[in-house]
Structure formats: structure tokens, C-alpha cells
N, C-alpha and C positions, 0 to 999 in steps of 0.2 A: 626528539625521538631517539637520535643516535646516542646521546648521553644516557638516556634511560636504558636502552638496549644493552649498552656496554656494562651496566652495573649488574646484569643478570648473567650468571655463570652458564656457559654453554656445556652441553654434554660432551663426553669424549668423542673426538673425531667429528669432522664436518658431515652434515647431512647432505645427501645427494638425491636429487629429484629422480634420477634414473633408477634408483633402488626401490622406488615405490611401484608396485604392480599396476599396470594400466595399459592403455592403448592410445597412441598419439594420432592415429587416423591417417588421412591422406596428406601428402605434401601441401604445405601452405595453408589450406583450409582446415586441416585437422578433422575433427568430428563435428564441425559447426553445423553442417546440413542435417546430420542425424539428430543433433540436439534441437535444432529449430523445428525439424519435421515432427518429432514426437518425443519430447523430453522425458515423459513418464516411461515410455517403452525403452528408450535408451538407458535411462537410469536403472530400470529393472534388469536389463541385460547385463550392464556393468556390475551391478550388485551381485547377481548370480555368479558371475565369473570371478570377481575380485573381492567381494565382501563390501563392507561399509566404508572403506577408505580406498580410493583408487585415483590414479593419475590419468588425465586426458588432455587433449588440446582442443579448445573451442574459442571462437572469436579471436583467433590469432595469438592466443596465449596458452602456455602450459598451466594447468589448473589441477589442484588436488581437491577432489570432492569428498566431503565427510557427511555420511548419511545417518539419520536416526536421532532420537532424543538425546542420547549421551553426547553425540557430536555437536548438536545444537547448543547444549549447555556449555560445553567446553569452549566453543568459539564465542558465543554471545556473552557469557559471563566474563570471559577473558581476565581471569584473576591475576595473571602475571603481566597484563598489558602487552601482549605479544602481537595482537591483531589490529591492523590499521583499517578502519572503515574508510577513511579518506583515500588511501591509496588503492583500496579495493574497488571503490566506485568511480574514481577519477577517470579511468579510460572511457567510461560510458557517458558520464554526465558533466564532466568538468567544464566544457565549453558553454553549457547551457544553464547549469544550476550550480555554479561555483560557490563555495563557502556556505552552502546550506548546512543545516545541522548534521545531516548524514555524512557530510564531507569534513567533519571535524573530529578530532580525537582527544581523549583524556582530559587534561585540565581545561583546554580551550572549550571543548564540547560541554563540559560540566558548567563552566562559567556562563556560556551563552544559553544553555538550557535553563539555568536558574532564572535568568532575566525573562526568557520566553514563557515561563510558567505563569506569569501574570495574565497572559492572554487566555489561559485555560482554567482559571480558578472559577469557583461556583458562580459568583455574580456575573462574570463574563459569559459563562456557559448558559446561564439563564437568559441573558440578553440574546444570544445566538438562537436559542430555542424559540423565543418570541419572533425573531426575524424570519426563521424558517417557516413557522406557522403562518406568518403573513404572506410569504412569497410562494410557497409550494402549491396551494390549492388551485390557482389559475392554470398552472401547467398540467396538473393531474386531471382537472376538469376537461382540458383540451384533449388529453388522451382519450377520455371517455367519449367525447363528441366524434373523434376520428374513428373509434371503434376497433378497426383492424390496422395494426402497424407493427414495425420492427421495434422491439423494446430497447435493444442495446443503444442505437443512436438516439432514441428519445430520452433515456435516462442519462446518457452522456451529455446531452444538451442541457438537461435539468441540473445535473451536478456542476457543470461548468458555470451555468447561470448563478446557482446558489453560491459557489465559491467566489465568484466575482462580487456578488452583492454582500454576502456575509463577511468575507475576508477583506475586501477592498472598500466596502461601503458605497458602491456605485449604484446608481439607478439605471434602468434600461434606457438605451439610446445609442446613438452612433459611437460614442466613446466606449460604452460597454462592448459593443460589437468588435471594435478594434482590439480591445484587451483580450476578449475571448479568442479572436483569431490568432493573436500572438501566442497565447498559451497552447492552442492547438498545434501551431507550427513547432513550438519548442518540444512538446511531448513527442510529436512525430519524429523530430530530429534525434531525440535521445535514443531511439531504437533503429536508426537508419544504418544500413550496411556500410555506406561510405561515411567515414568518420571525420573527414576534413571538409571545411566549408567551400567546396568547389561550386562556382556559380551555377545556379539552376538546380542544385541538389537539395534534399530535405535538410541536410545539415546547414547549408548556406541560408535557407529560409529560417531555420531555427535560430541561428546566430544573429541574423538581422532582426528577428522578433525579440530576442533578448535585448538587443540594443535599444529597440523602441521602448520596452518595458522599463529599462534602467532610466531612460530620459523621462518617461511618463511618471513613474513613481517618485523619482528624484524631485520633480517640480512640485509634487503635492506635499512632500514631507514638511517643509516649514509651516504650512498651515495646519497640518495634522498634529504637529507637536503642541499646538496651542488650543485647538478646539476640543469640545466635549462630544464624544461619540462612542458607540459600543461595537464598532467593527474591529476586526483583528489588526488591521493596518494602523488605525489610530492608536490602539492600545500598545502596539509595539513601538510606535513613535514616542510614547511617553513612559514606557516600562523601565523600571530600574530595580536593582536588587537592594538588599538591606544596607549595603555599603554605598548606595547611590550611583552605582555603575549603570550607564545607559549605552544603547547601541549608537554607533555612528550612522550617518545617512546611508553609506554603502552597505553596512551590515543589515540595516532594515530592509533595503532593497533585496539583498541576497536571500534573507530569510523569508520575505514575503513571496518571492517568486517560487521558492522551493515548497513552502507550505501550501501554496495555492495549487501547485501541480500535484502534490501528494494527496491532498484531500479530494481532489477531483477524480483521480484515478482509482483510489481505494473504493469510494462509494459506487463508482460506475461498474466495476467488475463484481463487487460483492452483492449489490442489489440485483444485478442481472442474474447471477446464479440463484439468488433467493427466489426471484419471480419465476424462473425456469422450474425450480423444484416444486414451488407451490402450485404451479399450473399442472404439473404432472402428478401431484399428490393433493387432490382437491380437499381431502379431509383436513389437511393442515391449514388450508385457507380458512376453513370454517372454525378450526380451533383458535386461530389468531383473531378472526372476526369476532368470535364470542368473547375472547379476552379483552379486545378493544371495547366492545359494547359494555362490558362489566366495569369499565373505568368511569362511566358516566360523563363523557366529555361534552363540552358545549361547542357546537358547530365544528366538531372534529379537532379543535385545538387541543394539542397535547401539552399540558403544563409540565414544566421541568420537574416538579415534584412527583409526577406520575410515571416518569420514565422507568424507575426501578420496579414498578408494578407490572411491566410488560415482560414477564418471566418467560413465557413460551415464545414470544417474539424474539427475545434474546437468544434462546436456545436455537431457534431456526436460523437466525443470523450467524451465530457461531458455526453452525453446521455448513452454511454456505461458504463461510471463510475457510472452513476445513477443506471442503471440496475444491475450491478455487481460491487459494490465498492470493491476494493482490500482488504480492512480491514473490514470485515463484522461487527465486534463489537470492542469496545474500552473500556477496563477495567480500573478502578481506585480504590484506597482504601481510605476510609475516614480517616482523621487524627483527627477528632473530631465529635461529634454529629452534624448533619446538618438537616435542614428542607427544603423540596421542595413541594410546593402546598399542604401544610398541613400534609404531611407525614414526620414523624421523622425517620431518619436513624442513627443508632448508629455508634460511632467510631469503626474503624477496620473492616468495612463492604466493601466487593467488590461491587462497583456500576458499571454497564455496560450500555453504550449507544449503539444503534444499527443503524449504517448507512444503512444497508441493509433493515431493517424494515422501517425506516423513508423514504427511497427512494421508498418504495412500498405502502405508505399510500394514499388511494384514496381521503381522505379529504384534503391532501396536494397537490397531483399531478393530481387529477381528473381522469385520465385514466392511471395508472402507468404501466399496462401491454402492452401498445401500444408503439411501437418505434416511437419517435417523437423528433428529434433533434431540431426542431424549438421552442420547449418549452424554449430554452435557449437564444432566441432573447431578446434584451433589453426590447421590448414592453411586451412580455409575462412574463418575469422574474420580471417586476416591481411589487412591492407589495408582492412578495413571501418572506417568512421568510428567513433571511440570513443564518439560520442554517438548512434549509430544505434539502440542498445538501452539504454533508460533507465527500466526499470520501478521502479528505486529512486532516481530522480533523479540528481543529480551535483553536483560541486562541494562547497561548504561544507555544503550541506543533503543530501548523500548519506545515505540511510536508515541510521541507526545500528544497526538490528536486522536488516540484510539477511542476515547469517550465521546468525542465529537462524531466519529464514525457511527458508533452505536446510536447516538441521538438522532442523527440524520436518517438512518435506516428506519428507526422506529416512527419518526414523524411521517416519512413516506408511507409506511404501512397504515398509520392511523388515518391518513387522508385518502388512501386508495381502497383498502379492503372493505370498509363499511358501505361503499357505494358500488363497487365493481367486482364481478367474478372474473378471474383471469382464466382464459380458455385457450387450450391448444388441441389439435386433433388427437383422437385416441391413438395411443401408442407412439406419439411423437417423441423423437429424440434429436438432439443436435450434438455436434462435436465442438468442444471449446478449444480454440487455439491458445496454447499456454504461453509461448514466446513469439515475439518480443513482449506483447501485452495480452493479457487474458481477455478473450472475447469469443462469442459464439460465431461460428463461421457463416451462419445464415442470418445473423442479426437478431435472432430470436423473434420470429413473427408470432404475435399473440392477438387475441380478440378480447376486448373488455365488454362484458355484458352487465347491464344494471342489475344490482342485487334486488331480489323480490320482484 
């Protein structure tokens, strides 16, 4: 990184963080409580006062926030290779998910991503689709028998189970329960306030869980390198690029733990938002139900070839991702002084873009508080900035599993909506906690009633 940065000519004079307008907040804790309490309100207040580029202090670090589609494009495309994703994310997830794809930069990131692409090609995706169709109906039928329940913990359990089965190729049992518990502890630790593994803390439990997963996956790798199977773990054990490069055992472990976490969290938050809005806008439930009926499915199984026919379902899912993007902010660290729209940002600064703020800008979306999936039709999307909607990031770090997320959401809808009407009380509203993870504060209580 240093040699690359040295080859780029710096502008005249050193950039200074204190020259950037902003507010460092209270001693020690800065603006952390304001950000955690209501990040959208805080972001709007800072934008009104300082514009789209401002300095703050949160989570014990000075940060420069860049808001809006232009800022998203500048940081995510990173044409001059100024921004390090590895250094940006490391303070939050280094102890738990080290050397995952998000914690790699430039040439190393590109090389690892090239090998990982094998696990997301058409034949592999078709196999995942079949496995999801096999595994999901039992869980969704159980929701229907329960009738009234909190949707967020239910879909969280479902997505965790699907990630373990589809990603790791494990069948239900004591072994699966241990793996699921380990992932739960690691995810909880990634957003813990205490960032060191002090005994008894979430971080301590998370680090211990990672140690278990390293040993567990490591013991399986020799066998998985030889056998024929269609789960992501086995495919990564055997994946290689055109030059024959393959992952080491440790690289497989690191990538699997990270992919497993990312897939689980993405679908949990986005499908929760989708179900919430469908429950409040019953006409959209019927629109999607009619679309699914028009597919002529056999026993609700959604063939891979039919995924692209679920156009309205995709619009609705995109709108859910707009309202509550699974990753509310994306940090990077500058490798040299850089300038954006006349503002000089010094080397070694955390720069954060905010999908959740961008997705709620009235000057970008017109009426961002309104549920409107049709804003994603080609006609209405024409002319919209291509970085106005960034739930999966962009540029070199565009989420590798985004198509898997679409597929999983569509399969859930294909098995849920033909049989059940999602009901909430008239006028019901909930509040979504944005940080550290997006979730409804009340768990989203819903009632499923048989259709017809």
C-alpha cells in the first residue's frame, strides 16, 4: 500500500482534519450516542449544518462523512486507489472476521474474488436454488401453524439455518446447533461496545466462537477437497482460477466465516423490512401473490429459470433494501491525502459513506418515506444517479452474493404468500433500530392467516 500511495502526487500543502467543518462532540465518546440513538436524525442535522461533507467523532475515532450519490461514487469506485476497505473495517470486525473479502484491498482482493466467483456461477446458483426450495417450506409451514409470532427472530432463525445448510452443507442436528450458536456469538460481538475480549463480554464469546469455527471447518477441509457436493464450502475447497490458483486451508476458513455472516445478516434485515411493508400495504401482497400464481409453479418450488420473471417481487425487495439497507454505513481509510469537491481529507482518516442517508434524501428520491416499489421500474429509474441506491456497495467491492440475496428473498415469498396473508393491526407502525444492526425494536409481531 505504501509504495502505491507514494507514486501518487499529493496536492500542495498537507491536508488537516481540523480544517474540515464539523463537530467532535463530547470528550472521549464524541457523538457516538447521538449516532447510535438516531443515525438518520443525526445525519440530517449535520447535513443541514455542514453540507454533504463533515467531520465528526464516533466510536472513538475522528471520521469524515461524505453523503449523497456523488460521494458514494467517489469512494466506492476509488479510481486512484486511495481508500482502504481493510483499514476501514478492521477496527470493527478484525478479531472476528479477519481476511474476509471485505478486509482485502486492490490486487489481493481482486485475486481472491476471482477464485470465489466459482461459487456464484450459474450452475452453483441453480443448485443453491434447489436446496433452498427443499429446506424452506417446513419452516414457513411452522410459521403458519404458530399463527401469531415475532417475524424478526423467526426469519433470523430461518436465514441462519439456510446459511448453515446451503453454505456449509450441514444437516440439522447437534452439530448444526453448535455452528449456529457460534455465528450468533460472532455477529453479536462484532457490534459490541467493549472491543477487547475481556472474559464474560460479548467480544470474549465472539472470539471463542471464532476459535471453535476455525477448528471445526479446518477439520472438514481435507474431505471437502475430495468429495462431490454443491454447497459453497465444498466449492470453495476446490475452486481455482484460470491459472490454477487455489485457496489455502486458512483462506477457505476466513472466507467461509465471513460469507456465512454476510448472507445471514443481509436476508434477515431486508426480508423483515419487506414483510413489514407488505403487511402495511396489503394491495402489494396481492400483487406479488398474483405474480407468483402466474408462474405456474409446481408445489411452490421456484425454478432458477423463473427467478427473472418475478419482476414486481424484485421491485418490492429493492424498495425494502432502499428503506433499510443491511449495511447502513461503509467505512474506508485514506492511504494518502485526497480531495473531494474542494475539501481536503488527510491520509489516515476514516471516511464513511452512508447508504441509509443516501436512500432517505428527498432531493434524490422525492418522497423517501413513502413505500413505492414502482420507483424501480426502468422508466422511473432512468436518469437517476447510478450510486443513489447502494445497499450492496459498488465498484470493486460490490457484494459478491447480491444475486443470492435476491434469490433467497424470492423463494421465501414464493413459499409464503400463496398460502398466507400477513396481517398487522390497522395503523400499526414500528421503529427500526439502524445501528449497530437493523432490526424492528418490537420484533415485528405479525399474524399469518390462511389465504382463501
